[in-house]
N, C-alpha and C positions, 0 to 999 in steps of 0.2 A: 498630204500636200494639197493646198487649196489655192487656186488662182483662177482668174478669168481672162479670156482673150478679149481684145477690143472687138467691137462689132464689125463684121465684114472683113476681118484681117486674117481669118484662118484659111490656110492652103494645105490640102493634102498632097504630100510628096508622092509621086507615082513611082513605086519601086516594083520591079518584077523579080520575084524570088527565084525564078528559074535561071536567071543570069547572075552568076556569082561576082562578076566585075562589071560595073555599069556606071555611066556618067550621064547626067542630064543638065541642061541649062534651063533655069526657071526664074521668072520674075518674083522677087520678094520685097515688099515694102518699097516699091518704086525703082528698084535696081535689079539687074540680072546677076545671077550667081551660078557657078557650076558646082554641082554636088556629085561626088563620086562615092560609090558604095562598093565595099569589098566584103565577101563572105569568107571567113577563115574556118576551114573544115576542122582543123586540129582543135581550135578553141570553141567550135560550134557557135560562132557569134558573128554579127555584122559590125562593120566599122564604116564611118563616114568621114570624108574630107570636104571642106568648104573652100572654094576658090573664087576669086573675083572674076568678073567678066573677061579680064585680060589674062587670066590664068595664074595670077599670083596666089600662092598658098596662104590662106588665112587661118585655117584650123585643120590639123591633120590627125588621123587615127582615133577619132572619137568613137568609143565603144557604145553601141546602141543598147540602152537598158530601159526597161519599163519604168515610168515614173520619174526619170531624171531629166531635168531641163537642160538641154544641150545648148551651149553658148551663153547661158545666163551668167556664169561666173567668169567669163572671159571679157577683158576690156581691150580687145585687139581692134585697132583702127581698120575700118573697112568691112567688119562683120555686119550682117543684117541686124537691125535694132531689136528684132523679136527673138523668140526662142523656138527651138525644135523640141518636141516631146513625143514619145511613143504612147499611143492610146490603145488600150485593150478593149476592142469593140464588144466583147462578150462579158466584160467586167468580171473576169475570174480573179481568184486570189493568187494565181500563179505568177511568179516573177520571171520564170524562164519561158522562152519561146523558141521554136525550131526554125530552121531556115525557111521553110515554106509557109510559115505562119505570118510572115511580114509582107506587107504590100497592100495595094488597093484591093478592096473586097475581101481581105483576109482578116484573121482574128486581131492581129496587131498592125496598126497603121502609124506612119510617121506624119505628124502635122507640124506646121509652122504658124506662128501668130505673134502679134504684139500684145503684151499683157496690159490690161486696163489698170489704171490707178484706182485702188479701192480705198 
């Protein structure tokens, strides 16, 4: 998968892997959004919800997977115009990652950005 983010549009989403259920409010592309993260121990995976600043559910239950552009294939009014993607900072060939490998300063990081027109 090859794509390029627009210059100065990349935001790292601060996730704390020690907190299995967490929400943050963050500015993305000029608007505020609430992002909720839930770790499912049975499935050993993280899920994300995207809500508008007023709390309206925009996208729910997105499984976080390496290399998958989250929100790219959704045309839901109110979603941020960019995409979310998990980045493997160690550039390994592993598709799987554990609970504590996701987050700021960890092997796997969630970033948001607007894709450049190539």
